[in-house]
C-alpha positions in Angstrom: -24.1 90.3 71.9 -25.5 88.5 68.8 -27.0 90.4 65.9 -30.5 89.2 66.8 -31.8 89.2 70.4 -34.5 86.9 71.7 -36.1 89.4 74.1 -38.7 87.0 75.4 -36.0 84.7 76.7 -34.3 87.4 78.8 -34.6 87.2 82.6 -37.3 89.2 84.4 -36.1 92.6 85.6 -36.4 92.5 89.4 -36.5 96.3 89.6 -38.5 98.7 91.8 -38.5 102.4 91.8 -37.9 104.6 94.9 -41.6 104.2 95.9 -41.3 100.4 95.8 -43.3 100.0 92.6 -42.1 97.0 90.6 -41.8 97.0 86.8 -42.9 94.1 84.6 -40.1 93.9 82.1 -37.3 91.8 80.7 -33.7 92.9 81.5 -30.9 93.3 79.1 -27.5 94.6 80.1 -25.3 95.6 77.2 -22.2 97.5 76.2 -23.9 98.5 72.9 -27.0 100.5 73.8 -27.7 101.7 70.2 -27.8 98.2 68.8 -29.9 96.8 71.7 -32.4 99.7 71.3 -32.7 99.3 67.5 -33.3 95.5 67.9 -35.9 96.1 70.6 -37.9 98.6 68.5 -37.7 96.4 65.4 -39.1 93.5 67.5 -41.8 95.9 68.8 -40.7 96.0 72.4 -41.3 99.0 74.5 -38.0 100.3 76.0 -37.3 101.5 79.5 -33.8 102.7 80.2 -32.4 101.3 83.5 -29.3 103.1 84.7 -27.7 103.2 88.2 -31.2 103.2 89.7 -30.1 105.8 92.3 -33.3 107.8 91.9 -36.1 106.3 90.0 -39.3 107.8 91.6 -42.1 107.7 89.1 -40.1 105.8 86.5 -42.6 103.0 86.3 -45.8 105.1 86.3 -47.6 103.7 83.2 -50.9 102.0 82.5 -51.1 98.5 81.1 -53.3 99.7 78.2 -50.4 102.0 77.2 -48.3 99.0 76.3 -51.0 96.7 74.9 -49.7 97.0 71.4 -46.2 96.0 72.3 -44.6 92.6 72.7 -43.6 93.6 76.2 -41.2 95.9 78.0 -37.4 95.5 78.0 -35.4 97.4 80.5 -32.0 98.1 78.9 -29.1 98.7 81.3 -25.7 100.0 80.0 -22.9 97.8 81.2 -20.2 99.6 83.3 -16.8 98.5 84.4 -14.5 98.8 87.4 -12.6 101.5 85.6 -13.3 103.4 82.4 -11.6 102.0 79.3 -9.6 104.7 77.5 -10.0 105.0 73.7 -8.6 107.4 71.2 -9.6 111.0 71.5 -10.9 111.1 68.0 -13.4 108.2 68.6 -16.8 109.3 67.3 -19.4 109.6 70.1 -21.7 107.1 68.2 -19.0 104.4 68.3 -18.3 104.7 72.1 -19.3 101.7 74.1 -21.0 102.1 77.5 -17.8 101.6 79.5 -15.4 103.7 77.4 -14.1 107.2 77.7 -12.3 109.4 75.1 -10.5 112.6 76.3 -9.8 115.4 73.9 -7.4 117.4 76.2 -6.6 120.0 73.5 -10.2 121.1 73.2 -11.2 120.5 76.8 -13.7 117.7 76.0 -14.4 114.3 77.4 -16.8 111.7 75.9 -18.2 109.0 78.1 -20.3 105.9 77.7 -23.7 105.7 79.4 -22.6 103.0 81.9 -19.8 105.0 83.6 -20.1 107.1 86.7 -18.7 110.6 87.0 -16.3 109.4 89.6 -14.9 107.2 86.9 -14.9 109.9 84.3 -13.1 112.3 86.6 -10.6 109.6 87.5 -9.8 109.2 83.8 -9.4 113.0 83.5 -7.1 113.1 86.5 -4.9 110.5 85.0 -4.8 112.1 81.6 -5.1 115.9 82.2 -4.3 116.3 85.9 -5.9 116.1 89.3 -7.7 119.4 89.0 -9.6 118.4 85.8 -13.2 117.4 86.2 -16.7 117.6 84.7 -18.8 120.0 86.9 -21.5 117.5 87.8 -21.6 117.1 91.5 -24.2 114.7 92.6 -24.6 113.0 96.0 -24.7 109.8 94.0 -21.6 110.7 91.8 -20.1 107.3 92.4 -23.2 105.3 91.5 -25.3 107.3 89.1 -24.6 106.4 85.4 -23.7 109.1 82.9 -26.7 108.2 80.8 -29.1 108.4 83.7 -27.8 111.7 84.9 -28.4 113.3 81.5 -31.8 111.6 81.2 -32.9 112.8 84.7 -31.2 116.2 84.5 -29.8 115.5 88.0 -28.2 118.3 89.9 -26.1 118.3 93.0 -24.9 120.9 95.5 -23.5 123.1 92.7 -27.0 123.5 91.3 -25.7 123.1 87.8 -27.7 120.9 85.5 -25.9 118.7 82.9 -26.7 121.3 80.2 -24.2 123.6 81.9 -21.3 121.4 80.7 -23.0 119.1 78.1 -21.7 119.4 74.5 -23.4 116.5 72.7 -25.5 113.4 73.3 -25.7 110.1 71.3 -29.4 109.2 71.6 -30.6 105.7 70.6 -34.3 106.0 69.7 -34.8 102.9 67.5 -33.7 104.4 64.2 -31.2 102.7 61.9 -28.5 104.7 63.5 -28.4 106.7 66.8 -29.0 110.4 66.7 -26.4 113.0 67.5 -28.1 115.8 69.6 -26.3 119.1 70.0 -27.0 122.7 70.9 -30.5 123.8 71.8 -31.9 120.3 71.0 -30.1 119.0 74.1 -33.0 120.4 76.2 -35.2 117.7 74.5 -33.1 115.0 76.1 -32.0 116.3 79.5 -34.5 115.6 82.2 -36.9 113.7 80.0 -36.3 110.3 81.8 -35.6 108.4 78.6 -39.1 109.2 77.2 -37.7 110.3 73.9 -34.9 107.8 73.6 -32.0 106.3 75.5 -28.7 108.0 76.0 -25.9 105.8 74.7 -23.0 108.3 75.3 -22.4 111.9 76.1 -19.7 114.5 75.5 -18.9 117.1 78.2 -16.7 120.2 78.6 -14.3 119.7 81.4 -12.7 122.4 83.5 -10.0 122.9 86.1 -10.8 123.6 89.7 -8.6 124.9 92.6 -6.3 122.4 94.2 -7.7 121.9 97.7 -11.2 120.6 98.6 -12.8 121.5 101.9 -15.9 121.1 104.0 -17.3 123.2 106.7 -20.3 122.3 108.9 -22.2 124.9 110.8 -25.1 124.1 113.3 -28.2 126.2 112.6 -31.8 126.4 113.9 -34.3 125.6 111.1 -36.9 127.9 112.6 -34.5 130.8 112.7 -35.1 131.7 109.1 -33.7 135.2 109.4 -30.3 133.9 110.5 -30.2 131.2 107.7 -31.2 133.9 105.2 -28.4 136.1 106.4 -26.0 133.2 106.1 -27.0 132.6 102.4 -26.9 136.2 101.5 -23.5 136.6 103.0 -22.1 133.5 101.2 -23.6 134.5 97.9 -20.3 135.9 96.4 -18.4 132.7 97.0 -21.2 130.7 95.3 -21.2 132.8 92.1 -19.0 130.7 89.8 -18.0 131.8 86.3 -17.9 128.8 83.9 -14.8 129.1 81.7 -14.4 127.9 78.2 -13.8 124.1 77.8 -10.6 123.2 79.6 -10.4 126.5 81.4 -10.1 127.3 85.1 -13.1 127.9 87.3 -13.2 131.3 89.0 -15.6 133.0 91.4 -16.3 136.3 93.1 -14.8 134.8 96.3 -11.2 135.0 95.0 -9.1 131.9 95.8 -12.1 130.2 97.4 -15.1 128.8 95.6 -18.2 127.4 97.3 -19.7 124.6 95.2 -22.4 123.7 97.6 -24.4 124.6 100.7 -26.2 121.5 101.8 -28.8 120.9 104.6 -28.8 117.9 106.9 -31.5 117.8 109.6 -30.6 116.6 113.1 -33.2 113.7 112.9 -31.6 112.6 109.6 -28.2 112.6 111.3 -29.5 110.6 114.3 -30.9 107.9 112.0 -27.6 107.9 110.0 -25.6 107.2 113.2 -27.8 104.2 114.0 -26.7 102.5 110.8 -23.3 104.0 110.0 -19.9 102.3 110.2 -16.6 103.8 111.3 -15.1 106.4 110.8 -18.2 108.1 109.5 -20.1 107.1 112.7 -17.7 108.8 115.1 -17.6 111.9 113.0 -21.4 112.0 112.7 -21.6 111.7 116.5 -19.3 114.7 116.8 -21.5 116.7 114.5 -24.6 115.7 116.5 -22.8 116.9 119.6 -22.2 120.2 117.9 -25.9 120.5 117.3 -26.6 119.8 121.0 -24.0 122.4 122.1 -25.4 125.0 119.7 -29.1 124.2 120.4 -29.5 123.6 116.7 -31.7 121.1 114.8 -29.9 121.3 111.4 -26.5 121.5 109.9 -25.5 123.7 107.0 -22.7 121.9 105.2 -20.5 124.1 103.1 -18.2 122.5 100.4 -15.8 124.0 98.0 -12.4 124.3 96.4 -9.6 126.6 97.5 -5.9 127.2 97.3 -6.0 128.1 101.0 -5.9 125.8 104.1 -9.2 125.1 105.8 -8.2 127.5 108.6 -7.6 130.3 106.1 -10.8 129.4 104.3 -12.7 129.9 107.5 -11.0 133.2 108.1 -11.8 134.4 104.6 -15.5 133.6 105.1 -15.7 135.5 108.4 -17.3 138.9 108.8 -14.6 140.8 110.6 -17.1 143.0 112.4 -19.2 140.3 113.9 -16.7 137.4 113.8 -19.5 135.2 112.4 -20.3 133.8 108.9 -23.3 135.9 107.9 -24.5 136.0 111.5 -23.9 132.3 112.2 -21.5 131.6 115.1 -18.6 129.4 114.3 -17.9 128.2 117.9 -19.3 124.8 117.2 -18.4 124.6 113.5 -16.4 121.6 112.2 -13.9 121.7 109.3 -12.8 119.0 106.8 -9.9 119.1 104.4 -8.9 117.2 101.3 -8.4 113.5 101.2 -9.8 111.0 103.7 -11.5 113.7 105.8 -13.6 114.8 102.8 -14.5 111.2 102.0 -15.9 110.8 105.5 -17.7 114.1 105.2 -19.3 113.0 101.9 -20.3 109.7 103.5 -22.2 111.7 106.2 -23.7 114.3 103.9 -24.8 111.7 101.3 -25.7 109.0 103.9 -28.7 111.0 105.2 -30.6 111.1 101.9 -29.5 107.6 100.9 -30.8 106.2 104.2 -34.1 108.1 103.9 -34.6 106.7 100.4 -33.8 103.2 101.5 -36.2 103.3 104.4 -38.9 104.4 102.0 -38.4 101.3 99.9 -38.0 98.6 102.5 -41.1 96.8 103.8 -40.7 96.1 107.6 -42.1 93.0 109.2 -45.7 93.3 110.2 -46.1 96.5 108.3 -47.5 97.7 105.0 -45.3 98.9 102.2 -44.1 102.5 103.2 -45.4 105.5 101.3 -43.0 108.3 100.7 -42.9 111.7 98.9 -40.1 114.3 98.6 -40.2 118.0 97.8 -38.4 119.2 94.7 -38.7 122.8 93.4 -35.6 124.7 92.6 -35.6 128.5 93.1 -32.8 131.0 92.3 -32.4 133.5 95.2 -31.1 137.1 95.0 -29.0 138.8 97.7 -32.3 140.2 99.2 -32.7 138.5 102.6 -36.4 139.3 102.6 -36.9 137.1 99.6 -34.8 134.3 101.1 -36.8 134.5 104.3 -40.1 134.1 102.3 -38.8 130.9 100.8 -37.4 129.5 104.0 -40.7 130.3 105.9 -42.6 128.2 103.5 -40.4 125.2 104.3 -40.6 125.9 108.0 -44.4 125.9 107.8 -44.3 122.6 106.0 -42.1 121.0 108.6 -44.4 122.3 111.4 -47.4 120.9 109.6 -45.9 117.5 109.1 -44.8 117.3 112.8 -48.3 118.3 113.9 -49.6 115.5 111.7 -47.2 113.1 113.2 -48.5 113.9 116.7 -52.1 113.5 115.6 -51.5 110.1 114.0 -49.3 108.7 116.7 -50.2 105.1 117.4 -51.9 104.7 114.1 -49.4 105.8 111.4 -45.7 106.6 112.0 -44.7 109.8 110.2 -41.0 110.2 109.5 -39.6 113.5 108.2 -36.1 113.8 106.8 -34.8 117.1 105.5 -31.7 117.3 103.4 -30.5 119.1 100.3 -29.6 122.4 98.8 -29.4 125.8 100.3 -27.2 127.4 97.7 -28.4 130.9 96.6 -27.9 129.7 93.0 -30.7 127.2 93.6 -32.4 126.5 96.9 -34.1 123.1 97.0 -34.0 121.6 100.5 -35.7 118.3 100.0 -38.1 117.3 102.7 -39.0 113.6 102.5 -42.0 112.3 104.4 -42.3 108.6 104.8 -45.4 106.9 106.3 -45.3 103.5 108.1 -48.5 101.6 109.1 -49.2 98.1 110.4 -50.8 95.4 108.3 -54.5 96.0 108.2 -54.3 99.8 108.6 -54.8 100.6 105.0 -57.5 103.1 105.7 -55.3 105.0 108.2 -52.4 105.0 105.7 -54.6 106.3 102.9 -55.9 109.2 105.1 -52.3 110.0 106.1 -51.2 110.1 102.5 -54.0 112.5 101.6 -53.0 114.8 104.5 -49.3 114.8 103.5 -50.1 115.4 99.8 -52.4 118.3 100.8 -49.6 119.9 102.9 -47.1 119.4 100.0 -49.5 121.2 97.6 -49.7 124.0 100.1 -45.9 124.2 100.2 -45.6 124.4 96.5 -48.4 127.1 96.4 -46.5 129.1 99.1 -43.2 128.8 97.2 -44.8 129.9 93.9 -46.4 132.8 95.7 -43.0 133.8 97.3 -41.4 133.6 93.9 -44.0 135.7 92.3 -44.0 138.3 95.1 -40.2 138.7 95.0 -39.6 138.1 91.3 -37.6 134.9 91.9 -36.8 132.5 89.1 -38.3 129.0 89.5 -36.3 126.6 87.4 -38.2 123.4 88.0 -36.8 120.6 90.0 -33.8 118.3 89.9 -35.8 115.4 88.6 -36.4 117.2 85.3 -39.8 116.8 83.6 -41.5 114.8 86.5 -40.7 117.7 88.8 -42.1 120.2 86.3 -45.3 118.1 85.9 -45.7 117.9 89.7 -45.3 121.7 90.1 -47.9 122.3 87.3 -50.4 119.9 89.0 -50.0 121.7 92.3 -50.3 125.1 90.6 -53.6 124.0 89.1 -52.4 123.4 85.5 -49.7 124.5 83.2 -51.4 127.8 82.4 -50.9 128.9 86.0 -47.1 128.4 85.8 -44.7 131.3 85.4 -44.0 132.1 81.8 -40.6 130.5 81.7 -41.9 127.3 83.3 -44.9 127.3 81.0 -42.5 127.5 78.0 -40.4 124.7 79.4 -43.6 122.6 79.8 -44.6 123.2 76.2 -41.1 122.3 74.9 -41.2 119.1 77.0 -44.6 118.1 75.7 -43.5 118.8 72.1 -40.5 116.6 72.5 -42.5 113.7 74.0 -45.2 113.9 71.4 -42.6 113.7 68.6 -40.9 110.7 70.3 -41.5 107.0 69.3 -44.3 105.4 71.4 -41.7 102.7 72.3 -40.3 105.3 74.7 -43.0 107.8 75.4 -45.4 105.3 76.9 -44.1 106.1 80.4 -44.6 109.9 80.1 -47.4 111.6 82.1 -50.6 112.0 80.2 -50.2 115.8 80.2 -47.2 115.4 78.0 -48.5 112.8 75.6 -51.5 114.8 74.3 -51.9 118.3 72.9 -54.7 119.1 75.3 
């Protein structure tokens, strides 16, 4: 890349967010994010980081008057590679290119450029340290989401561990003469802020060692039977309680040789849609899981994943309650097990295929129809072992599903209402995403607008119910896995930031302070609540 970039000659960025909203920007792909950002700011271009684009809802929510003083918007995308390029362990973070990785095995640290995926980072660790070494960031999009984007969004996966859990330092390009090194408590001003304060050029993480074997276990459950699901989560709690070691150390948990790193939800209707579009071998395996639902009379699957030194059969036995021969009250007769290797790859394809397909359907405009409208729930709550508290949270989601299905019946023939449930049931952070997507024929704008208002009202009720359950049972609400946008949505539904619990109120204030201190070249996309002191 030359020392001076003609941004106006760059190609248009043909980018849309998950809601189908396009961005008017030029696109620059580069191995040197810091240089590109510095050039853009000097030329008075507003900067929008563009990563793997696996989850970009709300990324383009800005008003044209907010960029009136700029030459335009440039979307800067870090260049990746088919495999990470290894460089010396002592390479400073600020000198790391977007496709490079540096492993300090002695200190348990790995530095990665913003254009790599965590699949690539973990592959580099496997080759240098060993197959059990990895960064504990477990996303459904682990093979496509970029390191920079994961830090910027604060993305969490089944483990319910945010990047801050393993993040050691960030190299942040914000237009200054040199990129900033961000460490310690200041990292909270980068994680989850969507690039509103600057663009992540590289990040350093603590890596750990996990047990040798990987497994999956799928149990059919009935979503309306909240008592049984609550019993399952309470029973599995010890296996989900993971102790993070020092950098380079071994992960341990209360479950002995077995660690559950995720309890995921896949609804039956999501599975049916997945089967329509899947390829082998995932299609056949998914059909088998659907048959398990039918045999069990269930409408959902609880998907357990983890690591263990035991075989899958021994894992199953270790999770059983010997008195009832169930797993927390859930029968195992129709359960399906998956072990390391190709089986787990197929399992992940099914587990991750449901949300991926739901997001894709929400973006694609079908012939003869308007652009779909879609919204997904995102509020993370830490649950205790008290089944009563778990039931209160699960009932709120069950009520939401019932309300959306009632709406679908009322609107039949005018607007198609599609509900897809997937996501996290882990006691360390329950956040079962419920995506509602609306489809309407061309010319039915009024019907679609009315349906949108009805869904939005039901979603606000859900958030109210969840906040009430949290307050009644002293549960910790930690925001959502989309970082600051989730926090803003929760605040709006609650009636303003002053109605938030104290910890969320403090997080909101910290986020606003970080955005207000950031260059306007980045903060122009932030919600108005975060750009003013009002």
